[in-house]
PANUFI-952081 format. One line per 10 residues: their letters; for each residue x, y, z of C-alpha. Coordinates in pm, 1 decimal. Example, Ala and Ser with C-alpha at 12.3 -4.5 7.8 and 13.67 -1.06 7.14 Angstrom:
2
as) 1230.0:-450.0:780.0 | 1367.0:-106.0:714.0 .
end
This chain:
499
mtrkrtpsty) 933.6:1725.7:3536.9 | 806.2:1522.0:3832.5 | 694.8:1167.9:3753.8 | 410.6:1039.0:3965.2 | 454.6:711.5:4149.0 | 289.1:413.5:3985.0 | 55.7:231.2:4225.5 | 165.8:-124.2:4291.9 | -118.5:-292.8:4480.8 | -487.5:-356.3:4431.3 .
adwqamaasl) -564.8:-118.2:4718.4 | -344.8:152.7:4567.8 | -530.1:137.6:4235.8 | -868.1:138.4:4407.9 | -769.9:446.4:4606.5 | -645.4:625.4:4297.4 | -965.7:540.3:4111.4 | -1177.6:676.4:4396.6 | -999.0:1012.2:4387.2 | -968.4:1050.0:4009.5 .
sfetrafvdd) -1122.6:1346.0:3829.4 | -1126.3:1393.2:3453.6 | -1240.6:1611.5:3164.8 | -1555.3:1523.4:2969.2 | -1586.0:1813.5:2722.9 | -1460.0:1829.8:2366.1 | -1125.3:1997.2:2297.7 | -1159.2:2246.3:2012.2 | -944.1:2549.2:1926.7 | -723.7:2491.8:2233.7 .
kfigadsget) -1005.5:2493.3:2486.2 | -1256.9:2253.2:2637.7 | -1615.0:2317.4:2534.3 | -1947.1:2136.7:2531.6 | -2096.8:1998.9:2213.3 | -2284.2:2254.6:2001.8 | -2610.1:2070.5:2066.9 | -2546.3:2048.0:2439.8 | -2597.7:1672.5:2418.3 | -2392.1:1423.9:2620.1 .
fatvnpvtge) -2356.8:1049.1:2649.9 | -2268.1:834.2:2949.4 | -1936.6:654.8:2966.8 | -1981.5:353.7:3194.6 | -1748.7:135.3:3401.1 | -1823.5:-220.3:3275.4 | -1724.3:-374.0:3609.0 | -1954.4:-175.5:3835.5 | -2209.9:-39.1:3588.5 | -2133.5:303.1:3732.8 .
tlgqvascna) -2157.6:605.8:3504.0 | -1812.4:761.8:3511.3 | -1925.5:1083.3:3347.3 | -2144.8:1252.3:3088.9 | -1925.1:1321.5:2785.4 | -1987.5:1583.4:2517.2 | -2162.1:1419.7:2220.3 | -2032.4:1604.2:1916.1 | -2207.3:1613.4:1580.2 | -2169.1:1756.9:1229.8 .
vdaeragkva) -2169.8:2116.7:1352.4 | -1878.1:2045.2:1584.7 | -1695.7:1859.4:1308.2 | -1736.3:2154.6:1071.5 | -1604.0:2397.9:1328.9 | -1307.9:2178.1:1419.7 | -1230.6:2126.5:1050.8 | -1213.7:2500.3:985.8 | -996.2:2557.6:1291.5 | -764.8:2275.8:1183.8 .
reafecgews) -740.4:2416.9:830.5 | -658.8:2764.5:960.2 | -392.5:2619.2:1188.7 | -240.1:2428.4:898.7 | -241.1:2725.2:663.6 | -84.7:2962.0:916.1 | 222.7:2738.9:919.4 | 301.7:2763.3:1288.8 | 323.1:2383.3:1291.9 | 313.2:2269.1:929.4 .
rvapvkrkqv) 599.4:2485.7:804.1 | 840.2:2486.9:1096.9 | 1162.9:2288.2:1076.6 | 1103.0:1921.0:1161.0 | 1341.2:1946.6:1455.1 | 1101.6:2194.7:1617.1 | 810.0:1953.5:1590.1 | 1035.6:1682.7:1726.8 | 1110.8:1883.6:2039.9 | 741.2:1942.6:2113.0 .
llklaelmea) 642.7:1579.8:2057.6 | 927.6:1458.7:2278.3 | 798.2:1689.4:2550.0 | 452.2:1540.7:2501.6 | 603.4:1193.5:2542.4 | 765.5:1304.1:2867.2 | 432.8:1437.1:2994.7 | 267.2:1108.8:2901.9 | 540.9:924.4:3091.5 | 491.6:1145.7:3396.9 .
nkselalldt) 116.4:1079.5:3392.6 | 113.2:720.1:3271.2 | -61.3:581.0:3580.8 | -350.8:823.8:3539.4 | -376.4:757.0:3165.8 | -368.4:380.5:3221.8 | -633.8:405.1:3491.7 | -864.7:604.0:3264.9 | -848.7:330.8:3001.1 | -906.8:57.3:3257.5 .
ldmgkpiqss) -1207.4:229.5:3413.8 | -1350.6:319.6:3074.7 | -1333.8:-15.6:2895.2 | -1253.5:-279.1:3154.9 | -906.0:-395.8:3056.8 | -664.2:-509.8:3331.1 | -452.5:-231.5:3474.9 | -131.8:-420.0:3395.3 | -241.0:-435.0:3032.9 | -318.8:-63.8:3033.4 .
lgdmagaigc) 27.3:11.8:3170.2 | 172.2:-193.7:2886.0 | -35.6:13.2:2644.5 | 111.0:330.8:2791.3 | 461.8:204.6:2723.9 | 360.1:139.5:2363.5 | 193.5:479.4:2327.3 | 489.8:667.8:2470.9 | 736.0:464.4:2266.4 | 542.4:542.4:1948.4 .
mryqaesidk) 537.8:915.8:2022.8 | 914.0:915.3:2078.6 | 989.6:702.6:1773.1 | 790.6:921.0:1535.2 | 927.6:1239.6:1689.6 | 1284.0:1118.9:1649.2 | 1222.8:997.7:1293.5 | 1083.6:1313.9:1139.4 | 1410.4:1506.4:1110.6 | 1590.5:1203.9:969.6 .
lygevaptge) 1381.0:1147.1:657.7 | 1547.6:1299.0:352.2 | 1400.4:1407.9:21.8 | 1550.3:1301.0:-310.4 | 1752.0:1444.8:-594.1 | 1648.2:1270.9:-913.3 | 1914.9:1152.9:-1162.8 | 1891.2:1409.5:-1445.3 | 2121.7:1556.7:-1705.7 | 2344.6:1858.9:-1644.8 .
dslalvlrep) 2088.8:2099.1:-1788.9 | 1828.7:2026.6:-1518.0 | 1780.6:1953.6:-1149.4 | 1487.3:1759.1:-1006.3 | 1389.3:1742.9:-640.2 | 1136.4:1512.8:-474.9 | 1004.3:1675.1:-158.8 | 782.4:1540.9:119.3 | 510.5:1773.3:248.3 | 229.0:1729.8:503.8 .
lgvvasivpw) -115.0:1643.8:369.2 | -316.6:1903.3:560.4 | -595.7:1800.8:799.2 | -603.5:1440.7:922.6 | -904.5:1290.2:1102.5 | -819.7:991.3:1320.6 | -1097.3:757.1:1434.0 | -971.6:511.1:1694.7 | -1121.9:205.2:1868.8 | -1201.5:128.4:2230.7 .
nfplmmtswk) -990.0:-182.9:2288.9 | -649.8:-9.4:2308.4 | -766.4:350.7:2347.0 | -451.2:553.9:2401.7 | -205.5:321.8:2228.6 | -406.0:323.2:1905.2 | -443.1:698.6:1940.3 | -66.1:738.6:1950.4 | -22.1:506.9:1652.5 | -246.1:741.5:1451.4 .
iapalaagns) -165.0:1089.9:1573.7 | 211.9:1065.1:1636.6 | 316.6:1022.5:1269.8 | 44.4:1261.0:1149.1 | 159.1:1536.4:1384.6 | 527.3:1466.4:1324.7 | 474.0:1509.5:951.3 | 325.6:1857.0:1011.2 | -47.4:1792.3:978.6 | -333.9:1924.4:1186.4 .
vilkpseksp) -517.3:1636.3:1355.3 | -878.0:1590.5:1467.7 | -918.9:1285.2:1689.9 | -1249.8:1102.3:1734.0 | -1210.4:853.4:2019.8 | -1457.8:571.3:2061.5 | -1769.9:664.0:2255.9 | -1687.5:360.0:2472.1 | -1348.1:494.5:2585.5 | -1309.6:872.6:2539.1 .
lsalrlaela) -1148.5:975.8:2866.7 | -776.6:919.0:2800.9 | -798.6:1106.3:2468.7 | -935.2:1412.9:2644.7 | -657.6:1397.6:2903.2 | -406.3:1366.7:2620.0 | -544.0:1691.4:2473.4 | -450.1:1871.1:2795.7 | -100.2:1727.9:2783.6 | -59.5:1818.2:2414.9 .
seagiprgvf) -146.7:2179.5:2487.6 | 93.6:2182.3:2781.5 | 367.5:2038.5:2559.3 | 333.9:2332.0:2320.6 | 135.3:2196.9:2025.5 | -10.9:2515.6:1872.4 | -376.7:2615.8:1880.2 | -594.7:2415.1:1645.1 | -327.8:2160.2:1553.0 | -470.2:1888.0:1778.8 .
qvlpgfghtv) -840.6:1867.2:1864.3 | -1058.2:1594.1:2018.7 | -1424.6:1537.6:1930.6 | -1593.4:1265.7:2139.7 | -1917.2:1128.0:2003.9 | -2068.1:852.7:1794.0 | -1956.8:712.4:1462.0 | -2287.0:777.4:1286.2 | -2279.0:1145.6:1386.3 | -1940.4:1310.5:1428.7 .
gkalalsmev) -1745.7:1021.7:1274.9 | -1954.8:1031.3:958.2 | -1930.6:1410.3:945.9 | -1550.8:1398.6:957.4 | -1545.5:1135.6:682.3 | -1763.6:1357.4:462.4 | -1588.8:1683.1:550.3 | -1432.0:1879.6:266.5 | -1179.6:2016.8:517.4 | -1037.7:1671.9:597.0 .
dclaftgstg) -763.1:1552.5:360.6 | -695.4:1211.9:516.0 | -891.0:967.6:729.3 | -711.3:713.8:949.4 | -931.9:447.2:1104.5 | -905.0:137.7:1320.1 | -1224.0:-59.7:1375.7 | -1464.5:-298.4:1210.3 | -1453.3:-391.6:842.1 | -1815.5:-282.4:797.6 .
vgkllmqyag) -1744.9:69.4:919.8 | -1425.0:80.9:715.6 | -1625.3:17.2:399.6 | -1863.5:300.8:487.9 | -1575.0:541.6:541.4 | -1436.7:465.4:196.2 | -1778.5:543.5:49.8 | -1793.6:874.0:237.2 | -1447.7:965.9:110.8 | -1563.7:907.0:-245.7 .
qsnlkrvyle) -1880.0:1109.7:-189.7 | -1679.7:1407.6:-62.8 | -1329.2:1510.8:-167.3 | -1158.5:1176.2:-241.7 | -970.3:1205.5:84.6 | -717.5:932.8:151.5 | -845.8:656.6:373.8 | -612.5:431.1:570.8 | -789.3:138.4:733.1 | -695.5:-119.4:994.1 .
cggkspnivf) -1003.2:-337.1:1020.6 | -1112.3:-675.7:1148.5 | -929.6:-1004.0:1176.1 | -978.9:-1376.6:1220.1 | -615.6:-1465.6:1258.7 | -485.0:-1822.1:1216.7 | -227.7:-1955.3:1462.9 | -70.7:-2271.7:1317.7 | 100.4:-2530.6:1539.8 | 305.4:-2797.5:1362.1 .
adckdlerva) 394.1:-3126.6:1527.2 | 768.0:-3053.2:1520.9 | 746.8:-2744.6:1746.5 | 941.6:-2760.5:2069.6 | 799.3:-2748.9:2422.1 | 427.0:-2799.5:2367.9 | 346.2:-2664.5:2712.0 | 511.4:-2330.2:2638.6 | 352.2:-2305.0:2294.2 | 11.4:-2392.6:2440.0 .
yhaaeaifhn) 44.6:-2111.7:2693.9 | 127.1:-1859.4:2422.3 | -156.8:-1987.6:2204.2 | -398.2:-1930.9:2491.9 | -249.2:-1589.3:2561.6 | -290.0:-1497.7:2192.6 | -668.9:-1518.7:2221.5 | -740.7:-1441.9:2586.6 | -520.8:-1133.1:2625.6 | -734.7:-820.5:2668.9 .
qgevciagsr) -1045.8:-1041.8:2700.0 | -1003.2:-1140.3:2334.9 | -1093.7:-783.9:2235.7 | -793.1:-765.9:2006.1 | -791.3:-717.8:1628.7 | -500.2:-960.9:1586.1 | -625.5:-1216.0:1838.5 | -517.9:-1568.9:1744.4 | -879.0:-1679.7:1734.1 | -832.6:-1968.9:1486.6 .
llvensirtt) -596.2:-2231.0:1628.7 | -483.8:-2481.3:1364.2 | -311.7:-2784.0:1521.5 | -153.4:-3077.1:1340.8 | -372.8:-3375.4:1418.5 | -89.6:-3599.2:1542.0 | -45.5:-3373.0:1849.2 | -388.5:-3216.3:1866.4 | -533.1:-3406.0:2165.5 | -221.6:-3352.3:2376.9 .
fvdkllaase) -186.4:-2990.2:2272.1 | -548.1:-2894.5:2342.8 | -524.6:-3050.4:2689.8 | -218.9:-2836.4:2763.4 | -396.3:-2528.2:2626.7 | -694.8:-2590.5:2852.4 | -460.9:-2615.4:3150.4 | -294.2:-2288.2:3053.0 | -628.1:-2110.7:3018.0 | -710.9:-2194.5:3378.8 .
smqpgdplnp) -455.6:-1931.0:3483.7 | -617.0:-1665.9:3259.6 | -950.0:-1615.3:3434.5 | -1113.1:-1270.0:3449.4 | -1113.5:-1056.9:3760.6 | -1136.5:-698.2:3878.9 | -926.9:-496.5:3629.7 | -785.2:-287.6:3916.2 | -625.9:-599.7:4063.0 | -275.1:-631.6:3913.6 .
dsfmgaivde) -310.2:-1010.7:3936.6 | -611.7:-1024.8:3699.1 | -519.5:-1167.6:3358.9 | -849.0:-1068.6:3194.5 | -1085.8:-786.9:3282.6 | -1444.0:-708.2:3190.9 | -1605.8:-699.8:2846.5 | -1639.6:-337.7:2738.3 | -2020.3:-305.3:2750.2 | -2348.3:-496.4:2752.6 .
tqhkgildyi) -2381.0:-492.9:2373.5 | -2042.5:-658.1:2324.9 | -2107.3:-897.5:2613.3 | -2436.5:-1012.6:2460.6 | -2278.6:-1046.6:2115.0 | -2004.3:-1276.5:2246.6 | -2255.6:-1496.1:2429.2 | -2462.1:-1518.1:2110.2 | -2156.6:-1646.2:1922.2 | -2096.2:-1905.5:2192.5 .
rrgveegatl) -2457.7:-2021.4:2163.8 | -2420.0:-2050.0:1785.3 | -2103.3:-2256.0:1828.1 | -2284.6:-2507.0:2045.7 | -2583.1:-2519.9:1808.9 | -2357.6:-2579.0:1506.5 | -2196.2:-2880.3:1668.9 | -1856.4:-2759.0:1787.2 | -1728.2:-2926.7:2103.9 | -1725.5:-2685.6:2398.2 .
raggkaldgn) -1415.9:-2771.3:2603.1 | -1400.9:-2472.1:2842.3 | -1602.5:-2169.2:2949.3 | -1913.5:-2087.1:2755.4 | -2112.3:-1892.8:3015.4 | -2095.8:-1545.9:3168.4 | -1973.7:-1537.3:3526.6 | -2237.2:-1483.9:3792.0 | -2236.5:-1164.2:3994.6 | -2154.2:-805.9:3908.8 .
glfipptvfd) -1958.1:-707.4:3604.7 | -1947.7:-815.5:3240.7 | -1711.7:-1112.4:3270.5 | -1674.8:-1409.8:3034.8 | -1412.3:-1676.7:3110.8 | -1176.5:-1831.0:2852.9 | -1394.7:-2027.3:2611.1 | -1254.9:-2303.5:2389.2 | -1432.7:-2485.0:2106.0 | -1275.9:-2793.1:1948.3 .
dvtdkmvigr) -1381.5:-2976.0:1629.3 | -1460.0:-2646.1:1456.9 | -1508.8:-2643.0:1079.6 | -1483.2:-2361.9:828.1 | -1861.0:-2377.6:778.4 | -1931.5:-2267.3:1135.4 | -1993.1:-1903.2:1220.8 | -1749.4:-1910.1:1512.9 | -1482.0:-2033.8:1274.1 | -1530.7:-1755.4:1019.5 .
eevfgpvlsv) -1659.0:-1440.1:1187.6 | -1471.3:-1210.5:1423.7 | -1611.6:-1268.4:1772.8 | -1393.5:-1003.3:1942.5 | -1406.7:-1182.3:2273.3 | -1237.3:-1466.9:2465.4 | -1353.9:-1743.3:2231.1 | -1105.6:-1980.6:2064.4 | -1186.8:-2209.3:1770.4 | -963.3:-2516.1:1728.2 .
fgfdtdeqai) -918.7:-2686.5:1389.7 | -715.0:-2992.8:1295.8 | -498.2:-3047.1:986.0 | -270.9:-3318.3:846.8 | -45.6:-3153.9:585.1 | 128.8:-2821.9:526.2 | -85.0:-2759.9:219.8 | -401.1:-2816.9:417.3 | -284.5:-2578.6:690.8 | -202.8:-2304.8:437.6 .
amandsdygl) -536.5:-2344.2:262.4 | -727.0:-2330.2:592.1 | -531.6:-2028.4:713.5 | -597.8:-1834.4:392.6 | -965.3:-1931.4:373.7 | -1082.5:-1605.9:529.4 | -1199.6:-1260.9:428.1 | -938.0:-1123.0:665.0 | -560.5:-1097.0:653.3 | -441.1:-897.3:951.6 .
aaglwsqdid) -210.2:-1143.6:1125.8 | -99.2:-1507.2:1123.9 | 136.2:-1719.2:1330.6 | 319.1:-2047.3:1298.2 | 516.6:-2266.0:1536.4 | 780.7:-2500.8:1394.5 | 1151.1:-2587.0:1411.7 | 1180.2:-2666.4:1040.7 | 1331.2:-2358.4:873.7 | 1235.7:-2476.1:524.8 .
rimrvtrrle) 874.6:-2517.7:631.0 | 878.7:-2182.0:810.7 | 999.0:-1992.3:504.0 | 769.6:-2178.1:266.0 | 455.9:-2131.2:476.4 | 535.0:-1771.5:573.2 | 561.8:-1666.9:208.8 | 223.9:-1817.6:126.2 | 21.9:-1687.1:418.8 | -208.1:-1404.5:308.1 .
sgqvfvnnwa) -143.5:-1169.3:596.4 | 2.0:-827.6:666.0 | 220.0:-972.8:940.1 | 336.6:-1320.4:1035.9 | 464.9:-1420.5:1378.8 | 708.5:-1713.4:1381.5 | 743.6:-1901.3:1712.0 | 575.5:-1613.6:1895.2 | 250.4:-1421.4:1884.8 | 217.7:-1042.4:1847.0 .
ggdqtvpfgg) 591.6:-978.0:1850.2 | 734.4:-654.9:1714.4 | 824.1:-299.6:1808.9 | 802.0:48.2:1660.5 | 1045.6:-37.5:1381.0 | 804.0:-270.6:1197.7 | 476.1:-171.5:1027.9 | 140.8:-297.1:1154.7 | -154.4:-356.4:922.2 | -337.1:-605.3:707.3 .
vkqsgngrdk) -447.4:-718.4:363.1 | -780.2:-825.0:211.9 | -1073.1:-702.6:421.6 | -846.0:-630.5:715.7 | -759.1:-299.9:552.0 | -484.0:-120.5:365.6 | -299.3:116.8:597.7 | 9.0:73.1:811.2 | 70.4:197.3:1163.1 | 413.1:223.4:1329.3 .
shhsleeysd) 757.1:249.4:1163.5 | 865.8:517.1:915.3 | 610.0:379.3:668.7 | 333.3:551.2:865.8 | 511.5:884.1:821.5 | 496.9:824.0:447.1 | 118.7:785.5:466.5 | 76.3:1126.0:630.0 | 291.6:1315.1:381.3 | 275.1:1377.8:9.0 .
lksvwfsla) 534.6:1385.8:-266.5 | 601.8:1703.2:-461.8 | 825.7:1692.8:-769.9 | 1020.2:2010.9:-852.9 | 1199.2:2042.1:-1188.6 | 1460.9:2313.9:-1244.0 | 1580.5:2407.0:-1591.3 | 1949.5:2497.5:-1585.2 | 1991.3:2554.5:-1957.1 .
end
């Protein structure tokens, strides 16, 4: 398998973008087709405003058809009942195809939603690593023999659920797709993927690669479209046994309602966040910590579910620390996403851009101190520079609600107890971080933080071996690790009488 050369310069990426062609139709029953209604929607480059293509806009009719195809594929057993090692071989081939085409896949995500190309390449590494991890794991998970008496034998078996619908967000398009579909496919399910209408292109390219890798007809399908049409239809479908979603808390709540209104399908949610990043006065190297604190919010234009958007700094170092953070943010300005030197790219679309600016306006009106940024950049493209508010309180909207943009809220605290209380005073619980050299404090605070994951002296660390997900209104599911395989399989107890 020939691996294509990864472009290395701004000019190289521009040339590749100019020559790129891509699929815009839905992928159903192992072929690309238009939506039943014939309707399309425009996917737009947020840097240039250019329409990249008119993408098939699927609806309930398309969802019903895909659901029946997926059910037939599951029941025939060509994928669901083969030995796990066979599924492993196909998924490893898919990972190799993704590796061979990673530059194209990364470029599609960058053009579609505006993230820097270097960030998209990092996403590809995560997506490919996830596919390989889940493929390699599936033939290493054993069932159980229960401890019974000599007159009986009890087995506990793991079996695939059936049809899984995966609804993924636009901020990490292909990486989040892999987090959802890799364990679901590895476990033997049929999967229907609904990519975000803001970033559908890499998912459609992945469908081509999946077919080339040997995933059987109907086992993997892609339905682009809107949440209120095809997304809602999948959530209500009687053919869908499990719904896996990453996105806003509001939509997550709707999906749970739809599951209850239909067939009580399982719903795994990874929703919003307003993650606290706590800096204690005893942490080492304030300049380094300040850089990572800035990176935690400004990476990917702040369009990150686990963004460290609430910075809690011990008051004795707060003035010094914020000055260092402001200096660090100067190196994180937005630029053309095709330029490998750009730290931030463009905001995904005009709606998101306007929403972020509205939050900034509210922050100023509520009395927070604007220390950096605060205005959209002049010229073409949807760019907002790193924005920092100091003197934020828990009564302010910018201190409580998820902005999903490059906007940091800084709070001060004096005691450990105060820091813990402030960190936990949120509807969300997706991630938290703390910086300290005191191991007793680290263990004490970590245990009390209400969060699905805690980063100690780092932000966003981890690999495929650790689960990713939240608590409270950040959701209930887990991506990555063998725990995600457990979510996409079911337990069957078998009791033998030997009397």
